[in-house]
Structure formats: structure tokens, C-alpha cells
N, CA, C and O atoms as CSV, one atom per row, in Angstrom:
chain,resi,resn,atom,element,x,y,z
A,1,UNK,N,N,11.392,-6.532,-4.238
A,1,UNK,CA,C,12.600,-6.193,-3.521
A,1,UNK,C,C,13.731,-7.034,-4.096
A,1,UNK,O,O,13.603,-8.251,-4.229
A,2,UNK,N,N,14.838,-6.383,-4.435
A,2,UNK,CA,C,16.000,-7.098,-4.985
A,2,UNK,C,C,16.686,-7.890,-3.883
A,2,UNK,O,O,16.870,-7.402,-2.768
A,3,UNK,N,N,17.061,-9.128,-4.216
A,3,UNK,CA,C,17.728,-10.012,-3.265
A,3,UNK,C,C,19.209,-10.126,-3.571
A,3,UNK,O,O,19.621,-10.112,-4.731
A,4,UNK,N,N,20.003,-10.239,-2.514
A,4,UNK,CA,C,21.428,-10.528,-2.672
A,4,UNK,C,C,21.728,-11.971,-2.302
A,4,UNK,O,O,22.841,-12.448,-2.521
A,5,UNK,N,N,20.758,-12.666,-1.749
A,5,UNK,CA,C,20.932,-14.067,-1.364
A,5,UNK,C,C,20.917,-14.918,-2.632
A,5,UNK,O,O,20.017,-14.778,-3.461
A,6,UNK,N,N,21.903,-15.795,-2.787
A,6,UNK,CA,C,21.982,-16.595,-4.008
A,6,UNK,C,C,21.472,-18.020,-3.831
A,6,UNK,O,O,21.057,-18.644,-4.807
A,7,UNK,N,N,21.493,-18.549,-2.612
A,7,UNK,CA,C,21.065,-19.941,-2.424
A,7,UNK,C,C,19.542,-20.039,-2.349
A,7,UNK,O,O,18.882,-19.162,-1.791
A,8,UNK,N,N,19.002,-21.096,-2.906
A,8,UNK,CA,C,17.556,-21.315,-2.873
A,8,UNK,C,C,17.068,-21.508,-1.444
A,8,UNK,O,O,15.987,-21.045,-1.082
A,9,UNK,N,N,17.870,-22.194,-0.634
A,9,UNK,CA,C,17.503,-22.415,0.762
A,9,UNK,C,C,17.430,-21.087,1.521
A,9,UNK,O,O,16.490,-20.857,2.281
A,10,UNK,N,N,18.414,-20.222,1.316
A,10,UNK,CA,C,18.422,-18.910,1.964
A,10,UNK,C,C,17.237,-18.065,1.556
A,10,UNK,O,O,16.653,-17.366,2.384
A,11,UNK,N,N,16.879,-18.124,0.286
A,11,UNK,CA,C,15.717,-17.373,-0.198
A,11,UNK,C,C,14.422,-17.907,0.408
A,11,UNK,O,O,13.518,-17.139,0.736
A,12,UNK,N,N,14.342,-19.219,0.551
A,12,UNK,CA,C,13.147,-19.820,1.160
A,12,UNK,C,C,13.021,-19.412,2.623
A,12,UNK,O,O,11.924,-19.109,3.093
A,13,UNK,N,N,14.133,-19.403,3.340
A,13,UNK,CA,C,14.116,-18.980,4.747
A,13,UNK,C,C,13.695,-17.518,4.852
A,13,UNK,O,O,12.878,-17.170,5.704
A,14,UNK,N,N,14.244,-16.660,3.995
A,14,UNK,CA,C,13.878,-15.245,3.995
A,14,UNK,C,C,12.398,-15.069,3.690
A,14,UNK,O,O,11.706,-14.326,4.386
A,15,UNK,N,N,11.904,-15.749,2.653
A,15,UNK,CA,C,10.491,-15.641,2.281
A,15,UNK,C,C,9.590,-16.083,3.423
A,15,UNK,O,O,8.574,-15.444,3.694
A,16,UNK,N,N,9.949,-17.158,4.088
A,16,UNK,CA,C,9.163,-17.651,5.210
A,16,UNK,C,C,9.198,-16.663,6.375
A,16,UNK,O,O,8.176,-16.432,7.021
A,17,UNK,N,N,10.349,-16.088,6.643
A,17,UNK,CA,C,10.477,-15.112,7.730
A,17,UNK,C,C,9.647,-13.867,7.457
A,17,UNK,O,O,9.027,-13.320,8.369
A,18,UNK,N,N,9.631,-13.420,6.212
A,18,UNK,CA,C,8.825,-12.256,5.846
A,18,UNK,C,C,7.349,-12.563,6.039
A,18,UNK,O,O,6.609,-11.738,6.576
A,19,UNK,N,N,6.918,-13.736,5.609
A,19,UNK,CA,C,5.510,-14.115,5.727
A,19,UNK,C,C,5.081,-14.216,7.186
A,19,UNK,O,O,3.916,-13.976,7.502
A,20,UNK,N,N,5.995,-14.564,8.073
A,20,UNK,CA,C,5.658,-14.670,9.493
A,20,UNK,C,C,5.545,-13.305,10.173
A,20,UNK,O,O,5.039,-13.211,11.291
A,21,UNK,N,N,6.012,-12.252,9.509
A,21,UNK,CA,C,5.911,-10.900,10.050
A,21,UNK,C,C,4.482,-10.398,9.859
A,21,UNK,O,O,3.963,-10.453,8.743
A,22,UNK,N,N,3.832,-9.909,10.916
A,22,UNK,CA,C,2.448,-9.426,10.780
A,22,UNK,C,C,2.319,-8.336,9.714
A,22,UNK,O,O,3.115,-7.398,9.670
A,23,UNK,N,N,1.314,-8.475,8.862
A,23,UNK,CA,C,1.041,-7.488,7.824
A,23,UNK,C,C,1.795,-7.696,6.531
A,23,UNK,O,O,1.696,-6.864,5.629
A,24,UNK,N,N,2.555,-8.791,6.408
A,24,UNK,CA,C,3.312,-9.048,5.182
A,24,UNK,C,C,3.108,-10.481,4.722
A,24,UNK,O,O,2.836,-11.377,5.521
A,25,UNK,N,N,3.244,-10.676,3.423
A,25,UNK,CA,C,3.226,-12.024,2.856
A,25,UNK,C,C,4.113,-12.025,1.612
A,25,UNK,O,O,4.053,-11.106,0.794
A,26,UNK,N,N,4.923,-13.049,1.482
A,26,UNK,CA,C,5.731,-13.215,0.283
A,26,UNK,C,C,4.850,-13.816,-0.796
A,26,UNK,O,O,4.254,-14.875,-0.601
A,27,UNK,N,N,4.767,-13.141,-1.934
A,27,UNK,CA,C,3.910,-13.583,-3.027
A,27,UNK,C,C,4.668,-14.501,-3.978
A,27,UNK,O,O,4.147,-15.539,-4.387
A,28,UNK,N,N,5.900,-14.124,-4.334
A,28,UNK,CA,C,6.659,-14.908,-5.311
A,28,UNK,C,C,8.133,-14.523,-5.257
A,28,UNK,O,O,8.488,-13.436,-4.803
A,29,UNK,N,N,8.970,-15.417,-5.720
A,29,UNK,CA,C,10.390,-15.137,-5.904
A,29,UNK,C,C,10.705,-15.456,-7.359
A,29,UNK,O,O,10.554,-16.595,-7.803
A,30,UNK,N,N,11.146,-14.437,-8.097
A,30,UNK,CA,C,11.490,-14.595,-9.508
A,30,UNK,C,C,12.881,-14.003,-9.716
A,30,UNK,O,O,13.114,-12.820,-9.468
A,31,UNK,N,N,13.793,-14.850,-10.175
A,31,UNK,CA,C,15.190,-14.456,-10.395
A,31,UNK,C,C,15.768,-13.847,-9.118
A,31,UNK,O,O,15.836,-14.524,-8.092
A,32,UNK,N,N,16.179,-12.596,-9.167
A,32,UNK,CA,C,16.791,-11.936,-8.007
A,32,UNK,C,C,15.809,-11.039,-7.255
A,32,UNK,O,O,16.229,-10.178,-6.482
A,33,UNK,N,N,14.526,-11.226,-7.470
A,33,UNK,CA,C,13.523,-10.371,-6.836
A,33,UNK,C,C,12.521,-11.189,-6.041
A,33,UNK,O,O,12.113,-12.277,-6.448
A,34,UNK,N,N,12.134,-10.641,-4.899
A,34,UNK,CA,C,11.095,-11.242,-4.072
A,34,UNK,C,C,9.922,-10.257,-4.056
A,34,UNK,O,O,10.103,-9.071,-3.779
A,35,UNK,N,N,8.746,-10.749,-4.349
A,35,UNK,CA,C,7.559,-9.910,-4.407
A,35,UNK,C,C,6.787,-10.065,-3.105
A,35,UNK,O,O,6.375,-11.163,-2.731
A,36,UNK,N,N,6.601,-8.933,-2.423
A,36,UNK,CA,C,6.005,-8.926,-1.093
A,36,UNK,C,C,4.765,-8.039,-1.102
A,36,UNK,O,O,4.763,-6.948,-1.672
A,37,UNK,N,N,3.713,-8.536,-0.457
A,37,UNK,CA,C,2.530,-7.706,-0.222
A,37,UNK,C,C,2.560,-7.323,1.249
A,37,UNK,O,O,2.610,-8.194,2.118
A,38,UNK,N,N,2.530,-6.024,1.533
A,38,UNK,CA,C,2.485,-5.610,2.934
A,38,UNK,C,C,1.436,-4.535,3.111
A,38,UNK,O,O,1.160,-3.748,2.205
A,39,UNK,N,N,0.858,-4.520,4.298
A,39,UNK,CA,C,-0.269,-3.636,4.597
A,39,UNK,C,C,0.199,-2.263,5.068
A,39,UNK,O,O,-0.336,-1.246,4.626
A,40,UNK,N,N,1.170,-2.221,5.939
A,40,UNK,CA,C,1.589,-0.971,6.579
A,40,UNK,C,C,2.728,-0.324,5.805
A,40,UNK,O,O,3.894,-0.444,6.181
A,41,UNK,N,N,2.382,0.364,4.719
A,41,UNK,CA,C,3.380,0.988,3.858
A,41,UNK,C,C,3.564,2.446,4.284
A,41,UNK,O,O,2.604,3.213,4.342
A,42,UNK,N,N,4.816,2.815,4.582
A,42,UNK,CA,C,5.120,4.189,4.973
A,42,UNK,C,C,5.932,4.910,3.899
A,42,UNK,O,O,6.202,6.105,4.022
A,43,UNK,N,N,6.321,4.190,2.849
A,43,UNK,CA,C,7.095,4.771,1.758
A,43,UNK,C,C,6.846,3.944,0.499
A,43,UNK,O,O,6.590,2.742,0.579
A,44,UNK,N,N,6.920,4.587,-0.650
A,44,UNK,CA,C,6.768,3.857,-1.912
A,44,UNK,C,C,8.121,3.544,-2.543
A,44,UNK,O,O,8.179,2.989,-3.640
A,45,UNK,N,N,9.198,3.893,-1.863
A,45,UNK,CA,C,10.545,3.622,-2.367
A,45,UNK,C,C,10.941,2.186,-2.020
A,45,UNK,O,O,11.130,1.873,-0.844
A,46,UNK,N,N,11.071,1.305,-3.020
A,46,UNK,CA,C,11.397,-0.096,-2.728
A,46,UNK,C,C,12.760,-0.289,-2.069
A,46,UNK,O,O,12.961,-1.277,-1.363
A,47,UNK,N,N,13.697,0.627,-2.283
A,47,UNK,CA,C,15.024,0.501,-1.665
A,47,UNK,C,C,14.944,0.625,-0.144
A,47,UNK,O,O,15.664,-0.064,0.578
A,48,UNK,N,N,14.072,1.497,0.333
A,48,UNK,CA,C,13.908,1.658,1.782
A,48,UNK,C,C,13.404,0.361,2.390
A,48,UNK,O,O,13.925,-0.091,3.409
A,49,UNK,N,N,12.400,-0.236,1.778
A,49,UNK,CA,C,11.854,-1.478,2.314
A,49,UNK,C,C,12.772,-2.665,2.072
A,49,UNK,O,O,12.751,-3.631,2.834
A,50,UNK,N,N,13.564,-2.604,1.038
A,50,UNK,CA,C,14.542,-3.670,0.806
A,50,UNK,C,C,15.507,-3.752,1.978
A,50,UNK,O,O,15.809,-4.839,2.470
A,51,UNK,N,N,15.987,-2.598,2.420
A,51,UNK,CA,C,16.900,-2.573,3.569
A,51,UNK,C,C,16.184,-2.972,4.852
A,51,UNK,O,O,16.755,-3.678,5.683
A,52,UNK,N,N,14.935,-2.527,5.024
A,52,UNK,CA,C,14.201,-2.830,6.255
A,52,UNK,C,C,13.839,-4.305,6.348
A,52,UNK,O,O,13.932,-4.904,7.419
A,53,UNK,N,N,13.428,-4.888,5.237
A,53,UNK,CA,C,12.912,-6.254,5.267
A,53,UNK,C,C,14.018,-7.286,5.110
A,53,UNK,O,O,14.182,-8.150,5.970
A,54,UNK,N,N,14.768,-7.209,4.039
A,54,UNK,CA,C,15.743,-8.270,3.786
A,54,UNK,C,C,17.139,-7.953,4.298
A,54,UNK,O,O,17.957,-8.863,4.435
A,55,UNK,N,N,17.432,-6.706,4.582
A,55,UNK,CA,C,18.760,-6.329,5.045
A,55,UNK,C,C,19.189,-7.053,6.302
A,55,UNK,O,O,20.356,-7.417,6.445
A,56,UNK,N,N,18.252,-7.265,7.217
A,56,UNK,CA,C,18.565,-7.964,8.465
A,56,UNK,C,C,18.983,-9.402,8.211
A,56,UNK,O,O,19.854,-9.933,8.900
A,57,UNK,N,N,18.363,-10.030,7.226
A,57,UNK,CA,C,18.591,-11.448,6.970
A,57,UNK,C,C,19.767,-11.699,6.040
A,57,UNK,O,O,20.355,-12.780,6.064
A,58,UNK,N,N,20.116,-10.716,5.224
A,58,UNK,CA,C,21.164,-10.910,4.225
A,58,UNK,C,C,22.566,-10.645,4.764
A,58,UNK,O,O,23.545,-10.828,4.040
A,59,UNK,N,N,22.679,-10.223,6.004
A,59,UNK,CA,C,23.998,-9.939,6.588
A,59,UNK,C,C,24.746,-11.203,6.891
A,59,UNK,O,O,25.872,-11.151,7.386
């Protein structure tokens, strides 16, 4: 999932928040992307999940 957060602290908070959500775990953060493993997938479009997962936190 592409990130718009630029600070390392903000990315760490987002990654931790995602991991605390049942059925998800943050695997890695590389450059502007966060790699997430989630169990309950309803779409294969990463843009949909980008808005669902990180959109709330990036506002």
C-alpha cells in the first residue's frame, strides 16, 4: 500500500495501528510502501485497501 506519510514516527504509528487490527499484520515498510498481510480480503485492488487501511490515519 502506498503511503503519503513522510515522517518515520507517523509510519511507525500507522504500522502499529494496522497490526493491532484483527486479521492484519504489517510485514515491512520500504520507501513509500507498507507491506501488509491480511486475512479477510474482499478485493485484489490495492487502491481500495489503501483508502480503507491508511486513509483514516493519513488525514
